[in-house]
C-alpha positions as CSV (number, residue, x, y, z in Angstrom):
1,M,80.1,158.4,145.3
2,G,77.6,155.7,144.9
3,G,76.6,157.1,141.5
4,N,80.3,156.9,140.3
5,N,80.5,153.2,141.4
6,K,77.3,152.4,139.6
7,G,78.7,154.1,136.5
8,L,82.0,152.2,136.8
9,I,80.1,148.9,137.2
10,K,78.0,149.6,134.1
11,K,81.1,150.4,132.1
12,M,82.8,147.1,133.3
13,I,79.7,145.1,132.4
14,G,79.5,146.8,129.0
15,F,83.2,146.1,128.4
16,I,82.7,142.4,129.3
17,I,79.7,142.1,127.0
18,I,81.7,143.7,124.1
19,M,84.7,141.4,124.6
20,G,82.3,138.4,124.8
21,I,80.7,139.5,121.5
22,I,84.1,139.9,119.9
23,A,85.3,136.5,121.1
24,L,82.0,135.0,119.7
25,I,82.6,136.6,116.3
26,F,86.1,135.2,116.1
27,M,84.8,131.8,117.0
28,L,82.1,132.0,114.4
29,L,84.6,133.2,111.7
30,N,86.9,130.3,112.5
31,A,84.0,127.8,112.3
32,I,83.0,129.3,109.0
33,K,86.6,129.2,107.7
34,S,86.9,125.5,108.6
35,S,83.6,124.6,107.1
36,R,84.1,126.5,103.8
37,S,87.7,125.8,103.1
38,N,88.8,122.6,101.3
39,M,92.2,122.9,103.1
40,Y,91.4,121.4,106.5
41,V,91.3,117.8,107.7
42,N,90.9,116.2,111.2
43,V,93.8,113.9,112.2
44,D,92.3,112.8,115.5
45,T,91.5,109.4,113.9
46,I,93.3,108.3,110.8
47,E,93.5,105.0,108.9
48,L,96.8,104.8,106.9
49,V,95.1,102.9,104.0
50,Q,98.1,103.5,101.7
51,L,100.2,101.1,103.8
52,E,97.7,98.3,103.3
53,E,97.9,95.7,100.6
54,P,95.4,96.1,97.7
55,E,92.4,93.8,97.8
56,D,90.9,91.8,94.9
57,G,88.5,94.1,93.0
58,D,90.2,97.4,93.9
59,T,90.4,99.8,91.0
60,I,94.0,100.2,89.9
61,A,95.9,102.3,87.3
62,I,98.7,100.6,85.3
63,I,101.0,103.4,84.2
64,D,103.4,102.3,81.5
65,T,106.4,104.7,81.1
66,S,109.6,104.8,79.1
67,L,111.4,103.5,82.1
68,G,109.0,100.8,83.2
69,E,105.6,100.1,84.6
70,I,103.9,101.5,87.8
71,R,100.8,99.9,89.3
72,A,98.8,101.9,91.8
73,V,95.6,101.3,93.7
74,L,93.1,104.2,93.3
75,Y,90.9,105.7,96.1
76,P,87.5,106.7,94.6
77,E,86.0,106.5,98.1
78,Y,88.2,109.4,99.3
79,S,88.8,111.5,96.2
80,P,85.8,110.6,94.0
81,N,85.9,113.6,91.6
82,A,89.6,113.6,91.0
83,V,89.7,109.8,90.5
84,Q,86.8,110.0,88.1
85,N,88.5,112.7,86.1
86,F,91.7,110.7,86.0
87,I,89.9,107.5,84.9
88,E,87.9,109.3,82.2
89,L,91.1,110.8,80.8
90,A,92.9,107.5,80.9
91,E,90.1,105.6,79.2
92,S,89.8,108.2,76.5
93,G,93.5,107.7,75.7
94,Y,94.4,111.3,76.8
95,Y,97.5,110.1,78.7
96,D,98.9,108.1,75.8
97,N,102.3,109.5,74.8
98,T,102.3,112.3,77.2
99,Y,105.4,113.7,78.8
100,V,107.1,113.4,82.2
101,F,107.7,117.1,82.3
102,H,109.3,117.6,85.7
103,S,111.9,115.7,87.7
104,D,113.0,117.2,91.0
105,S,116.3,116.0,92.6
106,G,115.1,112.5,93.5
107,V,112.0,113.8,95.4
108,Y,109.2,113.6,92.8
109,A,108.3,113.6,89.2
110,A,105.3,115.2,87.4
111,A,103.7,113.8,84.3
112,G,100.6,113.6,82.1
113,S,101.2,116.7,79.9
114,K,100.7,116.8,76.1
115,N,103.5,119.4,76.0
116,K,107.1,118.8,77.1
117,D,107.2,121.9,79.2
118,G,104.1,121.0,81.2
119,T,101.7,123.5,79.6
120,M,98.2,122.6,78.4
121,P,97.6,122.0,74.7
122,D,95.5,124.4,72.6
123,G,91.8,123.6,72.5
124,Y,91.9,121.5,75.6
125,D,88.7,121.1,77.7
126,T,89.6,123.5,80.5
127,S,86.8,122.1,82.7
128,R,89.1,119.1,83.2
129,E,91.4,121.4,85.1
130,L,88.8,122.7,87.5
131,V,88.2,119.7,89.8
132,E,87.9,120.9,93.4
133,R,90.7,119.7,95.6
134,E,89.8,116.8,97.8
135,L,91.7,116.3,101.0
136,H,91.2,113.3,103.4
137,Q,92.6,112.4,106.8
138,N,93.4,108.9,105.5
139,L,95.6,110.0,102.5
140,W,99.1,111.3,102.9
141,P,102.1,112.0,100.6
142,F,104.0,108.9,101.3
143,K,106.5,107.4,98.9
144,G,104.6,106.1,95.9
145,A,101.6,108.4,96.3
146,I,99.9,109.6,93.1
147,C,98.8,113.2,93.5
148,M,96.9,115.5,91.2
149,L,98.7,118.8,90.7
150,N,96.9,122.0,91.8
151,T,95.9,124.2,88.9
152,T,94.4,127.3,90.3
153,V,92.8,128.9,93.4
154,D,89.5,130.7,93.6
155,Y,88.7,133.3,96.3
156,G,86.8,136.5,96.7
157,L,87.0,139.4,99.1
158,F,85.1,137.6,101.8
159,D,87.5,134.6,101.4
160,A,90.5,136.8,101.6
161,I,89.3,138.1,105.0
162,I,88.3,134.9,106.7
163,G,89.9,132.2,104.5
164,G,88.0,129.4,102.8
165,E,89.6,129.7,99.3
166,T,88.9,126.8,97.0
167,Y,91.8,125.0,95.2
168,Y,91.4,123.0,92.0
169,N,93.4,120.3,90.3
170,G,93.3,118.8,86.8
171,S,94.9,116.2,84.5
172,R,98.6,116.4,85.4
173,F,99.8,114.3,88.2
174,A,102.8,113.9,90.5
175,L,104.6,110.6,91.4
176,L,106.1,111.0,94.8
177,N,109.5,109.5,95.8
178,T,110.9,110.8,99.1
179,I,113.0,113.5,100.8
180,E,116.0,112.4,102.8
181,F,115.0,111.8,106.4
182,T,118.1,113.2,108.2
183,D,118.2,113.3,112.0
184,D,117.2,117.0,111.9
185,V,114.2,116.2,109.6
186,V,113.1,113.3,111.8
187,E,113.3,115.5,115.0
188,E,111.3,118.3,113.4
189,L,108.7,115.9,112.0
190,V,108.2,114.2,115.4
191,E,107.9,117.6,117.2
192,S,105.5,119.2,114.7
193,S,103.3,116.3,113.8
194,E,99.8,116.2,115.3
195,S,99.9,112.4,115.1
196,Q,102.8,110.2,116.3
197,E,101.4,107.3,114.1
198,L,101.6,109.6,111.0
199,A,105.1,110.8,111.8
200,D,106.3,107.2,112.3
201,A,104.8,106.2,109.0
202,F,106.7,108.9,107.1
203,I,109.9,108.0,108.8
204,E,109.5,104.3,108.0
205,N,108.1,104.4,104.5
206,G,109.4,107.7,103.1
207,G,107.6,110.5,101.4
208,I,107.3,114.3,101.4
209,P,105.7,115.5,104.7
210,N,105.7,119.2,103.5
211,F,103.1,118.1,100.8
212,S,100.7,117.0,103.4
213,Q,97.1,118.1,102.7
214,Q,98.3,120.3,99.8
215,M,97.2,118.2,96.9
216,T,94.5,115.7,96.1
217,I,95.9,112.1,96.4
218,I,94.2,109.6,94.1
219,G,96.3,106.5,94.5
220,Q,99.3,104.6,95.9
221,A,101.8,102.7,93.9
222,Y,102.3,99.1,95.1
223,E,104.6,98.1,92.2
224,G,107.1,100.2,90.3
225,L,108.6,102.2,93.2
226,D,112.0,101.8,91.5
227,V,110.5,103.4,88.4
228,I,109.3,106.4,90.4
229,E,112.8,106.7,91.9
230,E,114.2,106.9,88.4
231,L,111.6,109.3,87.1
232,S,112.3,111.7,90.0
233,S,116.1,111.6,89.4
234,L,116.3,112.5,85.7
235,E,118.8,115.0,84.3
236,T,117.0,118.3,83.7
237,E,117.7,121.5,81.8
238,G,116.6,125.0,81.2
239,V,116.1,125.9,84.9
240,D,117.2,129.2,86.4
241,E,118.0,128.9,90.2
242,D,115.6,131.7,90.9
243,D,112.9,130.3,88.7
244,D,110.0,128.1,90.0
245,T,109.1,126.6,86.7
246,Y,109.3,122.9,86.0
247,K,112.7,121.1,85.8
248,I,112.3,119.6,82.4
249,P,114.1,116.3,81.6
250,V,116.7,116.5,79.0
251,E,115.7,113.2,77.4
252,D,112.1,112.7,76.4
253,I,110.6,110.4,79.0
254,M,107.0,109.4,78.2
255,I,103.8,108.1,79.7
256,I,103.1,105.5,77.1
257,S,99.7,104.6,78.4
258,V,97.5,104.5,81.5
259,E,95.2,101.5,81.7
260,I,92.4,101.3,84.3
261,S,91.8,97.8,85.7
262,E,91.0,95.8,88.8
263,Y,93.5,94.3,91.3
264,S,93.9,90.5,91.2
265,S,96.0,88.9,93.9
266,E,96.4,85.9,91.7
267,E,97.7,88.0,88.8
268,A,100.0,89.8,91.2
269,E,101.5,86.6,92.5
270,T,102.1,85.4,88.9
271,T,103.8,88.7,88.0
272,Q,106.1,88.4,91.1
273,E,107.0,84.8,90.2
274,N,107.9,85.9,86.7
275,D,110.1,88.7,88.0
C-alpha cells in the first residue's frame, strides 16, 4: 500500500514539474514574441505629443496640394527611419506632382504615388519601400496624423508559430481625417481602451482608433485640417464593393510639392493674421 502511495506521489510531482515547464515555455515564447515583434507598444505611460503646439525649430513638412496647403510637424525622435525616408524623398523632389490616389468616405486619403492607381513606377528604388515599421506609445492616429502606408510583411516559419513578424512601410502616406464618433463607437472605445486618457483624446479630437499601432506615424498636421477633410471626401470611381483596392478620385488631385522646413511661431502668427 505504501509503495502505491509513493508511486502516486512521484507521478503527481512529475505532473507538477511538467506543467511548470510548459507554463515556463509559454512565458518565454510570449516574451520572445513581444521583444521580436514591431507590433507592440506599452500604453502604461503615454505623452500625447500630437495634441501639443509645435515649437520653434521643430522639423515640419509643407504639403502643397491641388486643394490647398497642409503643414505638419514631424517626429524624427519617435519614427527616425520613416521620417528620414520621407524627408529624403521630399528633398529629392520625388513627391512633386504625385497623386492623391485614394479617398475613403471622409475618413482618410492616401497620397504620394507617381501613378494614379497607387502603384509604384517602373524602375523605382524598392529599398525605399522596405523601411521597418516604427510604433511608439506617444503616437496615435488622431485627426490630422500623417502615416506611412504599410507595404509588406516578412515572416518565416518560426515567426508564424510564435509571432514577431516584421512590417515595412515606404513612400506613400495617409492623411487621416476621422470616423464618426457615434454613441455606440464612444461606448465601445471607452470599454476597450487600455488608457482612459487616450480614449478621451480620440473622442475630443477625432481620428481612426482602429488604425492604432498599425502604421508608422511620422507627423501631425497643425494647419490644413480642412484640406485633409476635402481630400478624404473626394468622388471616387472604379471600385467594386467586394474589392479592397484603392478608391481612386475621379478628378486628378495632386501633391504639387512637399517642402521640408522648420517651424517658426512668428511666421505662423503672420500667416494666421493674413488668413
